[in-house]
GUTIMI-945008 format. One record per residue (C-alpha): x, y, z; residue in one letter. Coordinates in steps of 0.5 Angstrom, whole numbers, padded with zeros to 4 digits, always signed. Layout:
! residues N
XYZa...
END
This chain:
! residues 221
+0047+0032+0056m+0043+0033+0063s+0042+0040+0061k+0039+0038+0054k+0035+0033+0058k+0033+0039+0063d+0031+0044+0057r+0026+0038+0054r+0023+0037+0061e+0021+0044+0062t+0019+0045+0055t+0012+0048+0056p+0006+0044+0053p+0002+0047+0047l-0003+0052+0048s-0010+0050+0047k-0010+0055+0041s-0004+0052+0038a-0007+0045+0039l-0013+0047+0035r-0008+0050+0029r-0004+0043+0029q-0011+0039+0029r-0013+0044+0023e-0007+0043+0019r-0007+0036+0020e-0015+0036+0018q-0013+0040+0012r-0008+0035+0010l-0012+0029+0010e-0017+0033+0006t-0012+0035+0001i-0010+0028+0000l-0017+0025+0000g-0019+0030-0006a-0012+0028-0010a-0014+0021-0009q-0021+0022-0012t-0019+0026-0018l-0012+0021-0019f-0017+0015-0019a-0023+0018-0023a-0020+0023-0028d-0013+0020-0028g-0006+0023-0026y-0005+0028-0032h-0012+0031-0032k-0012+0032-0025a-0009+0039-0024s-0007+0042-0018m-0012+0048-0019e-0017+0042-0019k-0015+0039-0013i-0015+0045-0009a-0022+0047-0011d-0024+0040-0009t-0021+0040-0003a-0024+0047-0002e-0017+0051-0001v-0013+0056-0004s-0008+0054-0009v-0003+0057-0005g-0005+0053+0001t-0004+0047-0003l+0003+0049-0005y+0005+0050+0002f+0004+0043+0004y+0006+0040-0003f+0012+0042-0008k+0008+0039-0014n+0003+0034-0016k+0009+0029-0016e+0010+0030-0009d+0003+0029-0008l+0003+0022-0011l+0009+0020-0007v+0005+0022-0001k-0001+0018-0003l+0003+0012-0005l+0007+0012+0002g+0000+0011+0005q-0003+0006+0000i+0004+0002+0001g+0003+0002+0009f-0004+0000+0009d-0003-0006+0004l+0003-0008+0008r+0000-0007+0015n-0006-0011+0012m-0002-0017+0009l+0003-0017+0015g-0002-0018+0020s-0005-0024+0016a+0002-0027+0016f+0003-0026+0024k-0003-0028+0026n-0003-0035+0022a+0002-0039+0027d+0007-0040+0022l+0003-0044+0017s+0000-0044+0010l-0006-0041+0013a-0003-0034+0013g-0001-0034+0006i-0008-0036+0004r-0011-0031+0009e-0007-0025+0006a-0009-0027-0001g-0017-0027+0002r-0015-0020+0005i-0012-0017-0001f-0018-0020-0006f-0024-0019-0001e-0022-0013+0003d-0017-0009+0000f-0019-0009-0007c-0027-0008-0007p-0026-0003-0001n-0021+0001-0004h-0022+0002-0011p-0019+0009-0011e-0012+0006-0008n-0012+0000-0013i-0013+0005-0019a-0007+0010-0016i-0002+0004-0014f-0003+0000-0020f-0005+0005-0026r-0004+0012-0025e+0003+0012-0021s+0006+0008-0027v+0011+0011-0032g+0010+0018-0028q+0018+0019-0027g+0024+0017-0024e+0022+0019-0017v+0015+0016-0017v+0018+0010-0020e+0023+0009-0015a+0018+0010-0009h+0014+0005-0013r+0020+0000-0013k+0021+0001-0006k+0014-0001-0004i+0014-0007-0008f+0021-0009-0006d+0018-0009+0002k+0012-0012+0000l+0016-0018-0004i+0021-0018+0002d+0015-0019+0007d+0012-0025+0003v+0019-0028+0002c+0020-0028+0010q+0014-0030+0011a+0015-0036+0006l+0022-0038+0010m+0018-0038+0017r+0013-0042+0014v+0018-0047+0011c+0022-0047+0017e+0016-0048+0022n+0014-0054+0018q+0021-0057+0018g+0022-0057+0011g+0027-0053+0006r+0026-0050-0001f+0028-0053-0007q+0033-0048-0008s+0036-0041-0005d+0032-0037-0009l+0025-0041-0009s+0022-0036-0003a+0024-0030-0007e+0021-0033-0014v+0015-0035-0010m+0014-0028-0007a+0016-0024-0013t+0011-0029-0017s+0005-0028-0011i+0006-0020-0011m+0006-0020-0019g+0000-0024-0019m-0004-0020-0014f-0002-0014-0018e-0004-0017-0025r-0011-0020-0023l-0013-0013-0019a-0011-0009-0026y-0015-0014-0030h-0021-0015-0026n-0022-0008-0023l-0019-0003-0028i-0019-0007-0035w-0026-0009-0033q-0031-0009-0028d-0031-0016-0025r-0031-0014-0017s-0037-0019-0016a-0033-0024-0018e-0027-0023-0014l-0028-0028-0008k-0028-0033-0013t-0022-0030-0017i-0018-0030-0011g-0020-0037-0008q-0017-0040-0015d-0011-0035-0015a-0009-0037-0008i-0010-0045-0009d-0005-0044-0015f+0000-0040-0010i-0001-0046-0005i+0000-0051-0010g+0006-0048-0012g+0009-0047-0005i+0008-0054-0003e+0011-0056-0010r+0018-0052-0008l+0018-0054-0001v+0022-0061+0000r
END
């Protein structure tokens, strides 16, 4: 064990040229992901070929396949980034709300007033282009939604406990969390993908959150 530790400690740092190549690889990866994100959202997943993604990213098709084995792999990577960003935004709202319903309200505001209008490409990919794209993608979507629902569920239980109450049943928090994420998804899809009502998202979000808060209060004894 000590020998391994010694080898790690004596590993020489990367040279400047190696660091430069590492930065270039990371930048190239981000460029490819950005190109795929734009094309998936604008043209649709099926119409966005690997050749077109490579051309938009200004890399060779061979370089694109060096980073991703296929288009499905690209979509899964994008979904992971979108899911991480969304969980991070909503999770921060829950944590900063001092275990009150204000955290639920703030999370809703962030989703409708920050995430939706500022990340329309992510909305299109997450709620439209990733649907029905095979078992691998669907499993990844489910994993992300399960985590989001669990985040909301845990937040609801903490709020309930902090307020000295209890839910109507053992399933109440899970039912509410699933309903909240389902409502967020449907409202985003209906008002940003089916039609452009981005200018009204603030009002839509306020109505949705008022509805959600009322439901939470109804189920908490």
